[in-house]
C-alpha positions in Angstrom: 0.5 27.0 -1.1 -2.8 27.1 0.8 -3.0 26.8 4.6 -4.9 23.5 4.3 -2.4 22.0 1.9 0.5 23.2 4.1 -1.0 21.6 7.2 -1.8 18.3 5.4 1.7 18.1 4.0 3.3 18.9 7.4 1.2 16.2 9.1 2.1 13.6 6.4 5.9 14.4 6.7 5.8 14.2 10.5 4.0 10.8 10.6 6.2 9.4 7.8 9.5 10.7 9.3 8.9 8.9 12.6 8.6 5.6 10.7 11.6 6.5 8.5 13.8 6.7 11.6 12.7 3.2 12.6 13.4 1.9 9.1 16.8 3.5 9.0 17.9 2.3 12.4 17.0 -1.4 11.8 18.6 -1.4 8.3 21.7 0.5 9.2 22.4 -0.9 12.7 25.2 -3.1 11.3 26.7 -0.3 9.1 26.3 3.1 10.8 28.2 4.8 7.9 25.1 4.3 5.7 22.7 6.0 8.0 23.2 9.6 6.6 22.7 8.4 3.0 19.6 6.4 3.9 18.0 9.4 5.7 18.8 11.7 2.8 17.3 9.3 0.3 14.2 8.7 2.3 13.7 12.4 3.0 13.8 13.2 -0.7 11.3 10.4 -1.4 9.0 11.7 1.3 9.2 15.3 0.1 8.4 14.4 -3.5 5.6 12.1 -2.3 4.1 14.8 -0.1 4.2 17.4 -2.9 2.6 15.0 -5.4 -0.1 13.9 -3.1 -1.0 17.5 -2.2 -1.3 18.4 -5.9 -3.4 15.3 -6.6 -5.7 16.3 -3.7 -6.0 19.8 -5.1 -6.8 18.4 -8.6 -9.5 16.1 -7.2 -11.1 18.9 -5.3 -11.2 21.1 -8.4 -12.7 18.3 -10.5 -15.4 17.6 -7.9 -16.3 21.3 -7.7 -16.6 21.5 -11.4 -18.9 18.5 -11.5 -21.3 19.9 -8.9 -21.8 23.0 -11.1 -23.2 21.1 -14.1 -25.8 18.4 -14.4 -24.8 15.1 -16.1 -27.5 13.0 -17.5 -27.7 9.4 -16.1 -27.5 7.2 -19.2 -26.3 4.1 -17.4 -28.7 1.7 -15.6 -26.9 -1.1 -13.8 -28.3 -4.6 -13.9 -29.6 -6.2 -10.7 -26.4 -8.1 -10.2 -24.3 -4.9 -10.6 -26.6 -3.2 -8.1 -26.0 -5.9 -5.6 -22.3 -5.9 -6.2 -22.0 -2.2 -5.2 -23.6 -2.9 -1.9 -21.5 -6.0 -0.9 -18.2 -7.6 -1.3 -17.3 -10.6 -3.4 -17.2 -14.2 -2.0 -13.4 -14.3 -2.4 -13.0 -10.9 -0.6 -15.2 -12.2 2.2 -13.1 -15.4 2.6 -9.8 -13.5 2.4 -11.1 -11.0 5.0 -12.1 -13.8 7.3 -8.7 -15.4 7.0 -6.8 -12.1 7.7 -8.9 -11.5 10.8 -8.7 -15.0 12.2 -5.2 -16.2 11.4 -2.6 -15.5 14.1 0.9 -14.3 13.9 3.3 -16.9 12.5 0.6 -18.9 10.7 0.5 -19.3 7.0 -2.2 -17.7 4.8 -3.2 -17.9 1.2 -5.3 -15.1 -0.5 -7.2 -15.9 -3.6 -8.3 -13.3 -6.2 -6.3 -10.8 -4.1 -6.7 -7.2 -5.2 -3.4 -5.2 -4.9 -4.5 -1.6 -5.0 -1.2 0.1 -4.4 2.5 -0.8 -4.5 5.0 1.2 -2.5 8.8 1.1 -2.7 10.7 2.7 0.1 14.5 3.4 -0.3 16.8 1.4 2.0 20.5 0.7 2.0 21.4 -2.2 -0.2 17.9 -3.0 -1.4 14.6 -1.2 -1.4 11.7 -2.3 0.7 8.7 -3.2 -1.5 5.1 -3.4 -0.2 1.8 -4.3 -1.8 -1.4 -3.0 -0.3 -4.2 -5.7 -0.2 -7.7 -4.2 -0.6 -11.2 -5.3 -1.0 -14.0 -3.7 -3.0 -16.9 -2.6 -0.9 -19.8 -0.3 -2.0 -18.0 0.4 -5.2 -14.8 1.6 -3.5 -11.5 0.1 -2.6 -10.8 -0.3 1.1 -7.4 -1.2 2.5 -7.3 -4.4 4.5 -3.6 -5.3 5.0 0.0 -4.7 3.9 2.1 -7.4 2.2 5.8 -6.9 2.8 8.4 -8.7 0.8 6.4 -7.9 -2.3 9.4 -7.8 -4.6 8.3 -10.8 -6.7 4.8 -9.4 -7.1 6.3 -6.1 -8.1 8.5 -7.7 -10.8 5.5 -9.6 -12.1 3.4 -6.4 -12.5 6.4 -4.7 -14.0 7.0 -7.5 -16.6 3.4 -7.4 -17.6 3.3 -3.6 -17.8 0.5 -3.5 -15.2 2.1 -1.1 -12.7 1.1 2.0 -14.6 2.6 5.4 -14.1 3.9 6.4 -10.7 1.3 8.3 -8.7 2.1 12.0 -9.0 4.5 11.6 -11.9 2.6 14.1 -13.9 3.1 16.8 -11.2 6.4 15.7 -9.7 8.8 13.7 -11.9 11.0 13.0 -8.9 8.5 10.7 -7.3 8.9 7.0 -8.3 7.9 5.0 -5.3 4.1 4.8 -5.4 1.9 3.1 -7.9 -1.8 2.2 -8.2 -2.1 -0.9 -10.4 -5.4 -2.2 -8.9 -4.7 -5.7 -10.2 -6.1 -9.0 -8.9 -3.5 -11.7 -8.3 -4.8 -15.3 -8.7 -3.1 -16.3 -5.4 -0.7 -14.8 -2.9 0.8 -17.0 -0.3 2.5 -15.8 2.9 2.7 -15.7 6.6 1.0 -13.4 9.1 3.6 -11.3 10.7 1.4 -8.8 12.5 -2.2 -10.0 13.1 -5.4 -8.0 12.9 -6.2 -8.7 16.6 -3.1 -6.6 17.6 -5.2 -3.6 16.8 -3.2 -2.4 13.9 -3.0 -2.8 10.1 -2.2 -6.5 9.5 1.1 -7.2 7.9 1.7 -10.3 5.8 5.2 -11.5 4.7 4.7 -12.5 1.1 6.3 -15.8 0.1 4.7 -16.8 -3.2 2.7 -15.1 -6.0 0.6 -16.2 -8.9 -0.6 -13.4 -11.1 -3.0 -15.3 -13.3 -4.2 -18.9 -13.5 -2.1 -19.6 -16.6 1.1 -18.5 -14.9 3.2 -20.6 -12.6 3.5 -19.7 -8.9 6.7 -17.9 -8.1 8.4 -17.9 -4.7 10.1 -14.8 -3.3 13.6 -15.7 -2.0 14.3 -12.3 -0.5 14.5 -12.2 3.3 11.8 -10.3 5.2 12.9 -6.9 6.4 11.3 -7.9 9.7 13.6 -11.0 10.2 15.5 -9.6 13.2 14.9 -11.3 16.6 13.0 -9.9 19.5 10.1 -7.4 19.7 11.7 -4.7 17.7 10.6 -6.1 14.3 6.9 -5.9 15.4 7.4 -2.3 16.5 9.0 -1.6 13.1 6.1 -3.3 11.3 3.6 -1.1 13.2 5.6 2.0 12.3 5.7 0.9 8.6 1.9 0.4 8.7 1.5 3.9 10.0 3.7 5.3 7.3 1.8 3.6 4.5 -1.5 4.4 6.1 -0.5 8.1 6.2 0.5 8.0 2.6 -2.8 6.4 1.4 -5.0 8.5 3.7 -3.7 11.5 1.7 -5.2 10.0 -1.4 -8.4 8.6 0.0 -9.7 9.5 3.5 -10.7 6.5 5.5 -8.9 4.1 3.3 -7.9 1.7 6.1 -11.1 2.2 8.2 -12.5 -1.1 9.2 
């Protein structure tokens, strides 16, 4: 293992483990006997994820190095509309971005043509926590804008339609099974702002309804939010969760959540 890979993996595990403690405490506070099992499961998931991401990063670097050593003829000329598209974001993305940055905590929000770039499942006692990462396309790249918790219904829709794809890193680490990159647009996603953008962190939305395509009926998600506890603790947990997910995705694409 190279020094760079070792350091990156160490930083990832440190950042993620801090958040894992928060997740474990809030989910096990009513049943302390489950704490040890939860930590062990989460640690195994983190370890597999870190290994897979490090290997993916190495493969990407090797591919980029190979491409720079040979010239590839440019046989593709984009149309004027495509050229404009790579320098700006779509109308729906602009509208969704404005909503996310103006709606306050506790208010309802509806995202149209919402791009779910990643899906993350984190082990918890009883039931796993499932998150969707909402992104926009800017300058031909995906940029993370917010996290949708309570994404279970959206996850099931993608799974039923075989749109999840293979887990990220499954080719290098069969043990990893909690990270996917579907890059699928949902027709509509409804929810409630739990942690607003103005709080200076990654916005967190509690998903309540999902419509994958316009020919499909909207489904509501009956599962309770993992941030449903009273007091300020849930918001601290949401911030910690955002940091975990941010750390994971920064390992795949640097600056993914940069505004």
